[in-house]
N, C-alpha and C positions, 0 to 999 in steps of 0.2 A: 636893421641889423639881423643877421641870421646866426644862430648858435649851432655849430657843427662839430661832428666827430667822425672818425673813420673806424669801422669795426667789422666784426663777423657776426652775423645773426646765428643763433643756436639752432640746431636741428629741432624741429617741432616736438618730436617724441622725447628728446632729452630735456627740452624746456618744460614739457609737461611733467616729466619725472621729478625735476627740481621743484616745480610749483607744488607738487603733492607733499613735499617735505616742509613747506613754509608754515611752520607753527612751533609753538612751545617756547618762544623767547619773548618775555615781556619787553616792551619798548622797541621791538623790531618793526621797521617799515620794510616789508618784503617787496622785492621787485616783481612786478607782474610777469607772467610767462611770456607775454607778447613783447616785453622790453628786455628780456635776457639777451646778453650779447658779450662778446669779447672786444674791448676797446683796443684798437691798434694805435690810434693817435687822437687825443683830445685837441680840438682846434679852438673852440670858444666862439665868441661873437666876432663876426666879420661883416663887412658891407657886401652888397650883392656883387660888385665888381671883383672883389677878392674871392668870393665864393665861386664865381665863374672861373677865375684863374686856378683855383684849387681843383675844380672839376677837370679842367683841361690837363693839369699836371698829373692827376691820378689816372686819367684816361690814357696817358702815354706810357704808363708802367707796364712792364711785362714780367710775369713770374709764373712758375708752374703751379698747377693744382696740387693739393696734398690732403692728408687726413689729420684730424685732431681727435683727442679724447680727453675727458675730464678725469681728474685723479684727486680725490680727497678734498678736505675743507681746511680753511685757515681764516685768520683775522688780520686786520690792520688796526693799528692804534696803540700797541704796547699795553701799558697799564690801563689806559682809557680806551677800550676797544670801541671802534666806531663802524667797522665794516666786517661783514661775514661774507666769505667768497668760496667758490669752488675752483680748485686748481686746474690748470690746463697743462697737459704734458708738453714739455719743451720739444719742439721739432725745428730742425735747421731751416726748412722752408718757411716756417712761421716767422722766425727771427729775421730771415732775409727779406721777406715781404714787409715786415714792420720797418726795417731799416730803409727800404726803398720809399715807403710812404713818408717816413720822417724826412728824408732828403728832398722829396718832391715838395712837401709843405714848406720847408726852409727855403727852397729855391724861389717860392712864391713871395717870400719876404717875411714870413712869420718866424718868431724866435724858436730856437731849438728847445725841445722838451727837456727840462732839467732832470726829471726823474728817470731812473733806469727802467726799461720795459720789464714788467712783471706780469706775464699773461695770467689772467684770472677772469672769472665771471662773477660779478657782484650779485649776491643773493639778497642781502638785507643791509640797510643802514641801521645802526644801533644807537640808541640814546638812553644811557643809563641802564642798559640791560645788565642783569647780574652775570658776572663772569661764570659762575657755576652753571647757570642755565645755558650759556653759550657752549661751555665745555660739554654739558650733557647732550646738546644737539649734535655736536661733532662726534662724540663717542657713540651715541645711539645710531647714527647714520654711517658709521665707518666699519669696514673700509668701503669707500665709494669709488666706483668707476662707471663711466658712461661713454659709449662710442666704441670704436671710432666712427666718425661721420665725415663724408667727403666735403672739402672746402673747394668750391669751383669758382668763387667770386668773393670780392670784398665790397663793402658798401659805404657810401657817404650818407650819414644820418643827420637829420635836423632834430634838434632837441627843443622841446617846449616845456618851460618850467611852470608848475602850478602849485596850488596848496597841497595837492595830493601827491606831489613828487613830479618827476620828469616823465614825459611821454616822448617817444621816438618815432620818427617817420623816415623811411628809406627814401632818399632823394635820387641816388644814382647807384647802379651796380656796375662793377668793373670785373669782367670775367678774367680768371687766371688763365694764362696761356693764350689770350686773345685780346681783341680791342674792346673798348667801351661800347656797350649797346644801349646805354641810357645817358641822357645828358641833363645837366643841371639847368641849362639855358631855358627850357620850357617850364621848369619847376620854380625857379627863383624869381621869375618876373611876374 
């Protein structure tokens, strides 16, 4: 079985900038700069045949290149905050790309994603972190803006779970405005 998701890697300079902020919240497990990304569609565990079908479906997508920028910080979890994230400015091309990816994955036979697309970059997973310290982080680092950076491709990632958290490996890149230049077939076998 292969654990997959589709996403956009962050520009290296922006990832480094976010990594430099990763401190000051007890109980935070910070995402390493090399793993910072924007998830377009979580897929989960699939067999190699389904992974190949997903690769082929994604390779057939066509969408224009665009730019993105990060704006501000926020949290998920309500009263029991579990995630700290950097916001992603809403762009029509981003929403259209995500919708095309969702439709391609559903055509392969996977269920539709039940959650509404909320573009963000996860910075830390929080476990019992004091809300006051989370708020201090947000206040101390606000206002925050980074970018814009050009998005010329989207990526199929493989996720490996470990005691230290997830590690991500790019399996295939799909250029925007063009055809797939990398195939999962040589990676998944």
